[in-house]
C-alpha positions as CSV (number, residue, x, y, z in Angstrom):
1,M,-11.4,-10.7,-22.7
2,R,-13.4,-12.0,-19.7
3,T,-12.1,-11.7,-16.2
4,S,-12.0,-14.3,-13.5
5,T,-15.1,-14.4,-11.4
6,R,-13.7,-16.9,-8.9
7,T,-13.8,-15.3,-5.5
8,L,-12.7,-16.5,-2.1
9,T,-13.4,-14.9,1.3
10,R,-10.4,-13.8,3.3
11,R,-12.2,-14.3,6.6
12,G,-9.9,-16.4,8.8
13,M,-7.1,-16.6,6.2
14,L,-5.4,-13.5,7.6
15,G,-5.8,-14.3,11.3
16,L,-2.3,-13.3,12.1
17,G,-1.7,-13.6,15.8
18,A,-5.3,-14.4,16.5
19,G,-5.9,-15.9,19.9
20,A,-2.3,-15.2,21.0
21,A,-2.1,-14.3,24.7
22,A,-1.2,-10.6,25.2
23,A,0.6,-9.2,28.1
24,V,-0.1,-5.8,29.6
25,G,3.0,-4.4,28.0
26,L,5.0,-5.2,25.0
27,A,7.9,-7.7,25.3
28,G,11.0,-5.8,26.0
29,C,9.1,-2.6,26.8
30,G,8.5,-0.7,30.0
31,S,12.1,-0.6,31.0
32,G,12.0,2.9,32.3
33,S,14.0,4.4,29.4
34,H,12.5,6.7,26.8
35,A,13.4,6.7,23.1
36,S,13.3,9.9,21.1
37,A,12.2,10.0,17.5
38,D,15.8,9.9,16.3
39,G,16.4,6.7,18.3
40,S,18.4,8.2,21.2
41,H,17.6,7.1,24.7
42,E,17.4,8.9,27.9
43,A,16.6,7.3,31.3
44,G,13.3,8.3,32.8
45,G,12.7,11.5,30.9
46,S,11.9,13.5,27.8
47,P,13.5,13.1,24.4
48,R,17.0,14.4,24.2
49,P,17.5,17.2,21.6
50,S,19.9,16.6,18.7
51,P,23.5,17.4,19.4
52,S,24.5,21.0,18.7
53,G,25.8,21.4,15.1
54,S,24.2,18.2,13.8
55,G,22.3,20.2,11.2
56,K,19.1,18.4,12.1
57,A,16.3,20.0,14.1
58,P,15.2,17.9,17.1
59,A,12.1,15.8,16.6
60,R,8.9,17.4,17.9
61,P,6.8,14.8,19.8
62,I,3.1,14.6,19.0
63,G,0.6,13.6,21.6
64,D,2.0,10.9,23.9
65,G,5.1,10.7,21.7
66,S,4.0,7.7,19.7
67,T,4.6,9.8,16.6
68,S,6.7,12.9,16.0
69,Y,7.4,15.6,13.4
70,T,10.9,15.1,12.1
71,G,10.8,17.3,9.1
72,K,10.7,16.5,5.4
73,Q,10.6,12.8,4.6
74,P,14.0,11.6,3.4
75,H,14.8,9.7,0.2
76,Q,12.1,11.2,-2.0
77,P,12.3,11.6,-5.8
78,D,12.9,14.9,-7.4
79,A,9.9,17.2,-7.6
80,P,7.7,16.1,-10.5
81,V,7.3,18.2,-13.6
82,P,4.7,18.4,-16.3
83,L,5.2,16.3,-19.4
84,E,6.6,18.3,-22.3
85,P,4.6,18.3,-25.6
86,G,5.2,15.0,-27.3
87,E,7.2,13.5,-24.4
88,T,6.8,9.8,-23.8
89,P,5.3,9.2,-20.4
90,P,7.3,7.5,-17.7
91,Q,6.3,3.9,-16.8
92,F,5.2,4.0,-13.2
93,V,5.1,0.9,-11.1
94,V,3.6,0.8,-7.6
95,F,4.1,-2.2,-5.3
96,S,1.8,-2.1,-2.3
97,W,1.3,-4.1,0.9
98,D,-2.0,-4.7,2.7
99,G,-1.9,-5.0,6.5
100,A,1.9,-4.4,6.7
101,G,2.4,-6.3,9.9
102,E,5.7,-8.1,10.7
103,V,4.6,-11.4,12.2
104,G,8.0,-13.2,12.6
105,N,8.4,-14.4,9.1
106,G,10.8,-11.7,8.1
107,L,8.9,-10.6,5.1
108,F,8.6,-6.9,6.0
109,P,12.4,-6.4,6.3
110,R,13.0,-8.7,3.3
111,F,11.1,-6.3,1.0
112,L,12.5,-3.2,2.7
113,D,15.9,-4.6,1.9
114,L,14.9,-5.4,-1.7
115,A,13.5,-1.9,-2.2
116,R,16.6,-0.3,-0.9
117,E,18.8,-2.5,-3.1
118,H,16.9,-1.4,-6.2
119,G,16.1,2.2,-5.3
120,A,12.4,1.4,-5.2
121,H,9.6,3.0,-3.1
122,M,6.4,1.3,-2.1
123,T,3.2,1.9,-0.2
124,F,2.5,0.1,3.1
125,F,-1.2,0.0,4.0
126,L,-0.9,-0.4,7.7
127,S,-3.8,-2.1,9.6
128,G,-4.3,0.1,12.7
129,L,-5.1,-3.0,14.9
130,Y,-1.6,-4.3,14.3
131,L,-0.4,-1.6,16.8
132,L,-3.1,-2.4,19.5
133,P,-2.4,-5.2,22.0
134,E,-5.1,-7.8,22.3
135,S,-5.3,-7.0,26.0
136,K,-6.7,-3.6,24.9
137,Q,-9.0,-4.9,22.2
138,R,-12.1,-3.3,23.7
139,L,-10.7,0.1,22.7
140,Y,-11.8,-0.9,19.2
141,D,-15.5,-0.4,18.4
142,P,-16.0,-1.6,14.8
143,P,-19.1,-0.5,13.0
144,N,-21.8,-3.2,12.9
145,N,-19.6,-5.7,14.8
146,R,-19.1,-6.4,18.5
147,R,-16.6,-4.4,20.4
148,G,-13.1,-5.8,20.1
149,A,-14.0,-8.0,17.1
150,S,-11.4,-8.5,14.4
151,D,-11.4,-10.9,11.4
152,I,-7.6,-10.7,11.3
153,G,-7.1,-11.1,15.0
154,Y,-4.4,-9.2,16.9
155,L,-0.6,-9.4,16.8
156,T,1.4,-10.8,19.6
157,D,3.3,-8.2,21.7
158,A,6.6,-9.1,20.1
159,H,5.1,-8.7,16.7
160,I,3.7,-5.3,17.5
161,K,7.2,-4.3,18.5
162,D,8.6,-5.7,15.2
163,T,5.9,-4.0,13.2
164,L,6.7,-0.6,14.8
165,E,10.4,-1.0,14.0
166,N,9.7,-1.9,10.4
167,V,7.1,0.9,9.8
168,R,9.5,3.4,11.2
169,R,12.3,2.1,8.9
170,A,9.9,2.1,5.9
171,W,9.1,5.8,6.3
172,L,12.8,6.7,6.8
173,D,13.6,4.8,3.7
174,G,11.1,7.0,1.7
175,H,8.1,4.7,1.6
176,E,4.5,5.7,2.2
177,I,2.4,4.6,5.2
178,G,-1.2,4.4,4.2
179,T,-4.1,2.5,5.9
180,H,-5.8,-0.8,5.5
181,F,-8.2,0.3,8.3
182,N,-8.7,-2.2,11.2
183,G,-10.8,-5.3,11.6
184,H,-11.0,-6.5,8.0
185,F,-14.6,-7.4,7.9
186,C,-15.6,-8.8,4.5
187,A,-18.8,-10.9,5.1
188,G,-22.2,-10.8,6.7
189,S,-24.0,-7.8,8.1
190,G,-20.8,-6.3,9.6
191,S,-19.0,-6.2,6.2
192,V,-17.3,-3.0,5.3
193,G,-19.3,-3.2,2.1
194,N,-22.3,-2.1,4.1
195,W,-20.7,0.7,6.1
196,T,-22.0,4.3,5.8
197,P,-19.8,7.3,5.3
198,A,-20.1,8.1,9.0
199,Q,-19.1,4.6,10.0
200,W,-16.1,4.8,7.7
201,R,-15.1,8.0,9.5
202,S,-15.3,6.2,12.8
203,E,-13.1,3.4,11.4
204,I,-10.5,5.8,10.1
205,D,-10.4,7.8,13.3
206,Q,-9.8,4.6,15.3
207,A,-7.1,3.4,12.9
208,K,-5.3,6.7,13.2
209,S,-5.6,6.7,17.0
210,F,-4.0,3.2,17.3
211,V,-1.1,4.5,15.3
212,K,-0.9,7.9,17.2
213,E,-1.3,6.3,20.6
214,W,0.5,3.0,20.5
215,R,2.8,4.1,23.3
216,T,-0.1,4.7,25.7
217,N,-1.9,1.5,24.6
218,T,1.2,-0.7,24.9
219,G,3.0,0.9,27.8
220,C,6.1,0.6,25.7
221,T,8.7,3.4,26.4
222,D,11.9,2.0,25.0
223,L,11.1,2.2,21.3
224,P,11.6,5.4,19.2
225,S,8.6,7.3,18.0
226,L,7.2,6.8,14.5
227,P,8.9,9.7,12.7
228,F,5.9,11.2,11.0
229,D,2.7,13.1,11.7
230,Y,0.1,10.5,10.7
231,D,-2.6,13.1,10.2
232,K,-0.5,14.5,7.4
233,E,1.1,11.3,6.2
234,L,-2.2,9.5,5.7
235,V,-3.5,10.5,2.2
236,G,-4.9,7.2,0.9
237,G,-5.8,3.6,1.7
238,R,-7.2,0.3,0.4
239,T,-10.3,-1.2,1.9
240,P,-10.6,-4.8,3.1
241,C,-11.5,-7.1,0.2
242,L,-11.8,-4.1,-2.1
243,L,-15.3,-3.4,-0.6
244,G,-17.1,-0.3,0.3
245,Q,-15.4,2.4,-1.8
246,D,-18.6,4.3,-2.8
247,N,-19.4,5.2,0.8
248,L,-15.7,5.6,1.8
249,L,-15.0,8.3,-0.8
250,P,-17.2,11.1,0.7
251,T,-15.4,10.6,4.0
252,A,-12.0,10.4,2.3
253,R,-12.7,13.7,0.5
254,E,-13.7,15.4,3.7
255,L,-10.4,14.2,5.3
256,G,-8.4,15.6,2.4
257,W,-7.2,12.3,1.1
258,R,-5.7,12.4,-2.4
259,Y,-6.3,8.9,-3.7
260,D,-8.0,5.6,-3.0
261,A,-6.7,2.2,-4.1
262,S,-9.9,0.2,-3.3
263,S,-11.5,-0.3,-6.7
264,P,-11.8,-3.9,-7.8
265,G,-11.3,-5.0,-11.4
266,G,-9.5,-2.0,-12.8
267,R,-8.0,-2.0,-16.3
268,Q,-4.5,-1.0,-17.4
269,V,-5.4,2.5,-18.5
270,W,-4.5,5.9,-17.2
271,P,-6.5,6.8,-14.0
272,A,-9.1,9.4,-13.5
273,K,-10.6,11.0,-10.4
274,K,-13.7,9.7,-8.7
275,D,-15.6,12.1,-6.5
276,G,-12.6,14.3,-6.6
277,I,-10.1,11.7,-5.5
278,W,-7.7,9.8,-7.7
279,D,-9.1,6.3,-8.3
280,L,-6.1,3.9,-8.4
281,P,-7.4,0.3,-8.7
282,L,-5.7,-3.0,-8.8
283,Q,-5.8,-4.1,-12.4
284,Q,-6.7,-7.0,-14.6
285,I,-3.5,-8.5,-16.1
286,P,-2.8,-11.4,-18.4
287,F,-2.9,-14.8,-16.6
288,P,-0.6,-17.2,-18.4
289,G,-2.3,-20.4,-19.5
290,H,-5.8,-19.0,-19.3
291,S,-8.2,-17.0,-21.5
292,F,-9.2,-14.8,-18.6
293,E,-7.3,-12.1,-16.8
294,V,-6.5,-12.0,-13.1
295,L,-6.4,-9.1,-10.6
296,S,-2.9,-7.9,-9.9
297,M,-2.7,-9.1,-6.3
298,D,-1.1,-12.2,-4.7
299,Y,-4.4,-13.3,-3.1
300,N,-6.3,-13.3,-6.4
301,I,-3.7,-15.3,-8.1
302,L,-3.8,-17.8,-5.2
303,A,-7.6,-18.0,-5.5
304,N,-7.3,-19.0,-9.2
305,Q,-4.6,-21.6,-8.4
306,S,-5.5,-23.4,-5.1
307,V,-9.1,-22.0,-4.7
308,N,-9.6,-22.0,-1.0
309,S,-6.4,-23.5,0.3
310,T,-3.2,-21.6,1.3
311,K,-1.4,-24.9,1.8
312,A,-2.0,-26.9,-1.4
313,P,0.1,-29.9,-2.3
314,A,3.7,-28.7,-2.7
315,H,4.2,-30.4,-6.1
316,N,2.2,-27.5,-7.5
317,Y,4.4,-24.7,-6.2
318,P,7.1,-24.5,-8.9
319,G,4.5,-24.1,-11.7
320,W,2.3,-21.8,-9.7
321,R,5.3,-19.6,-8.8
322,K,6.3,-19.4,-12.5
323,Q,2.7,-18.5,-13.5
324,A,2.5,-15.8,-10.9
325,T,5.8,-14.3,-11.8
326,E,4.9,-14.3,-15.5
327,A,1.5,-12.7,-14.8
328,Y,3.2,-9.7,-13.1
329,I,5.8,-9.4,-15.8
330,S,3.2,-9.7,-18.5
331,G,1.2,-6.9,-16.9
332,F,4.2,-4.7,-16.7
333,K,5.4,-5.5,-20.2
334,R,1.9,-4.8,-21.7
335,A,1.8,-1.4,-20.2
336,Y,5.4,-0.5,-20.8
337,E,5.3,-1.5,-24.5
338,S,1.9,0.2,-25.2
339,N,0.0,2.9,-23.4
340,R,2.4,3.4,-20.5
341,A,-0.5,3.1,-18.0
342,P,0.8,2.8,-14.4
343,F,1.1,-0.7,-13.2
344,F,-0.2,-1.5,-9.7
345,V,0.5,-4.7,-7.7
346,G,-1.0,-5.6,-4.3
347,N,0.6,-8.0,-1.8
348,H,0.4,-9.4,1.7
349,F,3.2,-10.4,4.0
350,E,2.1,-14.1,3.9
351,E,3.7,-17.4,3.1
352,W,0.7,-18.9,1.3
353,N,1.5,-22.0,-0.7
354,G,5.1,-22.2,0.5
355,G,5.8,-18.5,0.0
356,I,5.6,-18.7,-3.8
357,Y,3.8,-15.4,-4.1
358,M,6.5,-13.5,-2.2
359,D,9.1,-15.1,-4.5
360,A,7.1,-14.2,-7.5
361,V,6.7,-10.5,-6.6
362,E,10.4,-10.3,-5.8
363,D,11.3,-11.9,-9.2
364,A,9.0,-9.4,-10.9
365,L,10.4,-6.4,-9.1
366,E,13.9,-7.5,-10.0
367,H,12.9,-7.9,-13.6
368,I,11.5,-4.4,-13.7
369,A,14.6,-3.0,-12.0
370,R,16.8,-4.6,-14.6
371,E,14.8,-3.0,-17.4
372,R,15.2,0.4,-15.7
373,E,18.9,-0.2,-15.4
374,K,19.1,-0.2,-19.2
375,G,18.4,3.5,-19.0
376,E,14.6,3.4,-19.5
377,D,12.3,5.9,-17.7
378,I,10.8,3.4,-15.3
379,R,9.8,4.7,-11.9
380,L,9.2,2.4,-8.9
381,V,7.2,4.7,-6.6
382,S,4.6,4.8,-3.9
383,F,1.0,5.7,-4.6
384,R,1.6,9.1,-2.9
385,Q,4.6,9.8,-5.2
386,F,2.6,8.8,-8.2
387,T,-0.2,11.1,-7.1
388,D,2.3,13.9,-6.8
389,W,3.2,13.4,-10.4
390,L,-0.5,13.3,-11.5
391,D,-1.3,16.5,-9.7
392,V,1.3,18.6,-11.7
393,Q,0.2,17.3,-15.1
394,K,-2.1,19.4,-17.3
395,P,-5.7,18.0,-17.2
396,E,-5.8,18.0,-21.0
397,V,-2.7,15.9,-21.2
398,L,-4.0,13.3,-18.7
399,A,-7.3,13.3,-20.7
400,R,-5.4,12.4,-23.9
401,L,-3.5,9.7,-22.1
402,R,-6.8,8.1,-21.0
403,T,-7.9,7.7,-24.6
404,V,-5.2,5.1,-25.2
405,E,-6.7,1.6,-24.6
406,V,-5.2,-1.4,-22.9
407,G,-2.4,-2.8,-24.9
408,R,-2.6,-0.1,-27.5
409,R,-0.1,2.5,-28.6
410,P,-1.1,6.0,-29.6
411,A,-1.7,6.3,-33.4
412,G,1.1,8.5,-34.8
413,G,3.2,8.2,-31.6
414,W,3.3,10.1,-28.4
415,R,4.1,13.4,-30.0
416,A,1.0,13.3,-32.2
417,L,-1.1,12.3,-29.2
418,L,0.1,14.9,-26.7
419,E,0.7,17.8,-29.1
420,E,-3.1,17.6,-29.7
421,A,-3.8,18.1,-26.0
422,G,-5.8,21.3,-25.5
423,K,-6.8,21.6,-29.1
424,P,-10.5,21.4,-30.1
425,G,-11.4,17.7,-30.2
426,G,-8.1,16.9,-28.5
427,E,-9.6,14.2,-26.3
428,A,-10.7,12.1,-29.3
429,S,-9.3,8.5,-29.1
430,A,-6.3,7.6,-31.2
431,N,-5.1,4.0,-30.8
432,A,-2.7,1.8,-32.8
433,A,-2.1,-1.9,-32.6
């Protein structure tokens, strides 16, 4: 089955907050109070320790207090265990978000609420620039681009504050905070596709610094710290426009990253490592009404519906929303009923074409949650949590899982497939219709 070759540059389409006037400090900040990592406030001073007998150790500020160590992340799944011989693999589903900025449309809290309602975890690939005021744009020195340049602009001061609040809530709810890097350069000589490993290192270091030093850069003192150590939290990312992975991976490996979600055009099969890092790509999934497949991301569905417009005529919206919803559900169903390959979906907090892609991904998540409520082993997890599971599996078991092709079931069932793991010739392919 061929895949769609229609492409569309995202330059200019993600210009959230571009050109907005930025004040020296964030709106509502600089009041002279200081918020600790647990949200308590104390005028003019240092974070207040937790009350005696609370059972929770006080947060330990890191650097300027923009982030802090608050202990083990809450709301995590049980520790993963290896598959038993012949056991049917769980169906993993990962919903992820590129950019992860809250720009006043309420989409970030909307999906946090949805995830909480259904006991789901997600990955939020935060763009570091979304925590840097435009007034401080010259702190950003992007490779092969002018200082301060950004193809996604800068958020307004109020939206930086909203983003901080939602990123903090996301982590406390058990979600993962990854990275979408910074300036989102996808075209021309400055494209991330042309960056060297050293340039990727510079970009990553800057993205981390904008998260770790937002308090210094904004002058804001009345918001609580982000409750995690970003040096330890950050174990994976997704590159802009799915470009540049080959040169990113050597740097990611040096930094101790565990996975990368930047590969384009992945297939619905069990993943493998690439250069020592789990390669977790967006996937080609059925596209209702077409003979080709579409990448499992809102933007790619849009590109095959309205081509280069994010505000197409509204009479198209009901049909397109239905098509997008059915694409996601078809991708999930194909994996769930066949090789149980993990299902990955990428999104943006955007209201393209009347917000139909946000509605579609919500409809799909709710469909998947209903299937899980029937008692099935379906796990709505973050990329980090899925990687935790991969890392405790026997290599020979994962090798056998990778032999089962897209839309195929193991010949003889899961017991026959996985009981062969580790035997001579145990990696031979065995597929059934």
